[in-house]
C-alpha positions as CSV (number, residue, x, y, z in Angstrom):
1,X,0.0,0.0,0.0
2,X,2.8,2.4,0.8
3,X,4.4,1.9,-2.6
4,X,1.1,2.7,-4.3
5,X,0.8,5.9,-2.3
6,X,4.4,6.9,-3.2
7,X,3.6,6.2,-6.9
8,X,0.4,8.4,-6.7
9,X,2.3,11.1,-4.9
10,X,5.0,11.1,-7.5
11,X,2.4,11.4,-10.3
12,X,0.8,14.3,-8.6
13,X,4.1,16.1,-8.2
14,X,4.8,15.5,-11.9
15,X,1.4,17.0,-12.8
16,X,2.0,20.1,-10.7
17,X,5.4,20.6,-12.4
18,X,3.7,20.3,-15.8
19,X,1.0,22.8,-14.8
20,X,3.6,25.3,-13.7
21,X,5.7,24.8,-16.9
22,X,2.6,25.4,-19.0
23,X,1.6,28.5,-16.8
24,X,-1.8,27.1,-16.0
25,X,-3.8,28.9,-13.3
26,X,-5.2,27.1,-10.2
27,X,-8.4,29.1,-10.2
28,X,-11.3,28.5,-12.4
29,X,-13.7,31.4,-13.1
30,X,-17.2,30.4,-13.6
31,X,-20.1,32.6,-14.4
32,X,-22.2,33.3,-11.3
33,X,-25.5,31.7,-11.6
34,X,-27.7,30.4,-8.8
35,X,-27.6,26.6,-8.8
36,X,-30.7,24.7,-8.1
37,X,-30.3,21.2,-6.7
38,X,-32.5,18.5,-8.1
39,X,-35.1,17.8,-5.5
40,X,-35.1,14.3,-4.2
41,X,-38.4,12.4,-4.2
42,X,-39.5,9.5,-2.0
43,X,-39.4,7.2,-5.0
44,X,-36.7,4.5,-5.1
45,X,-35.9,1.4,-7.2
46,X,-35.6,-1.2,-4.4
47,X,-34.2,-3.8,-6.8
48,X,-31.0,-1.7,-7.0
49,X,-30.4,-1.5,-3.2
50,X,-28.0,-4.0,-1.7
51,X,-26.6,-4.5,1.8
52,X,-29.1,-2.5,3.9
53,X,-31.1,-5.4,5.3
54,X,-29.3,-5.4,8.6
55,X,-29.7,-1.6,8.9
56,X,-33.4,-1.5,7.9
57,X,-34.9,-3.9,10.4
58,X,-33.8,-2.1,13.7
59,X,-35.1,1.2,12.3
60,X,-38.4,-0.4,11.2
61,X,-38.9,-1.7,14.8
62,X,-38.4,1.9,16.1
63,X,-41.0,3.3,13.6
64,X,-43.5,0.6,14.2
65,X,-43.2,0.5,18.1
66,X,-46.7,1.3,19.2
67,X,-45.7,2.4,22.7
68,X,-43.2,5.1,21.5
69,X,-45.4,6.2,18.6
70,X,-48.4,7.4,20.5
71,X,-50.4,10.3,19.2
72,X,-48.5,12.5,21.8
73,X,-45.1,11.6,20.5
74,X,-43.3,12.0,17.2
75,X,-40.3,9.8,16.4
76,X,-37.4,11.5,14.6
77,X,-34.5,9.4,13.4
78,X,-31.5,11.1,12.0
79,X,-29.5,9.4,9.3
80,X,-26.1,11.0,9.2
81,X,-22.9,10.4,7.2
82,X,-20.7,11.6,4.4
83,X,-22.2,12.5,1.1
84,X,-22.8,9.7,-1.4
85,X,-23.0,6.8,1.0
86,X,-26.8,6.3,0.5
87,X,-28.5,8.2,3.3
88,X,-31.3,9.4,1.0
89,X,-31.7,6.0,-0.6
90,X,-31.9,4.4,2.8
91,X,-34.6,6.9,3.9
92,X,-36.5,6.2,0.7
93,X,-36.4,2.5,1.4
94,X,-37.9,3.0,4.9
95,X,-40.4,5.5,3.7
96,X,-41.8,3.3,1.0
97,X,-42.0,0.1,3.1
98,X,-45.5,-1.3,3.2
99,X,-45.4,-1.8,7.0
100,X,-44.5,1.9,7.5
101,X,-47.3,3.0,5.1
102,X,-49.8,0.8,6.9
103,X,-48.7,2.3,10.3
104,X,-49.1,6.0,9.5
105,X,-52.2,7.7,8.1
106,X,-50.2,10.7,7.1
107,X,-46.7,10.8,5.7
108,X,-44.6,13.6,4.3
109,X,-41.3,13.6,2.3
110,X,-39.2,16.8,2.5
111,X,-35.6,17.1,1.5
112,X,-33.2,18.9,3.8
113,X,-29.9,20.1,2.3
114,X,-26.8,21.7,3.6
115,X,-28.3,25.2,3.3
116,X,-30.9,24.4,6.0
117,X,-33.8,26.7,5.8
118,X,-36.2,25.8,8.6
119,X,-38.9,28.2,7.4
120,X,-39.1,26.6,3.9
121,X,-39.0,23.1,5.3
122,X,-41.8,23.8,7.8
123,X,-43.9,25.4,5.0
124,X,-43.3,22.4,2.7
125,X,-44.4,20.0,5.5
126,X,-47.5,22.1,6.2
127,X,-48.5,22.2,2.6
128,X,-47.8,18.5,2.0
129,X,-50.0,17.3,4.9
130,X,-53.0,19.1,3.6
131,X,-52.6,22.7,4.7
132,X,-53.9,25.5,2.6
133,X,-51.5,27.2,0.2
134,X,-51.4,30.2,2.6
135,X,-48.7,32.9,2.4
136,X,-46.7,32.9,5.6
137,X,-44.1,35.6,6.4
138,X,-42.6,34.2,9.6
139,X,-41.9,30.8,11.2
140,X,-43.9,32.0,14.2
141,X,-47.1,32.2,12.0
142,X,-46.4,28.6,10.8
143,X,-45.8,27.3,14.3
144,X,-49.2,28.5,15.6
145,X,-51.2,26.3,13.2
């Protein structure tokens, strides 16, 4: 492993030298345009998911536990990790499970990105669960519903 790392490091040094000889610049100027992420949906192709069986069952038990899921309590489970490891796919898998859909009369799918905007997220949840398409100006107005 050490020899492979040394080889990669040597290649990187060679590339840096070539870049300097050619007078290439490290910075890339891109036109400023607001980027819009593609919104994730709750849809998932379960046939392409592998290796999550051991993770799915313990979470399913938490969701379906009648004692902790009374009408007075709301279960929140955070799925955390580096980007690209399948957090959203795993959430989609749980969300679309028949046992989960049978357990809950009302479900909502809302994506939360790095630029967390609690007002927008709360408004989306309100609208999704059957709220009117009202115009809210503050989070306080939303929280009183």
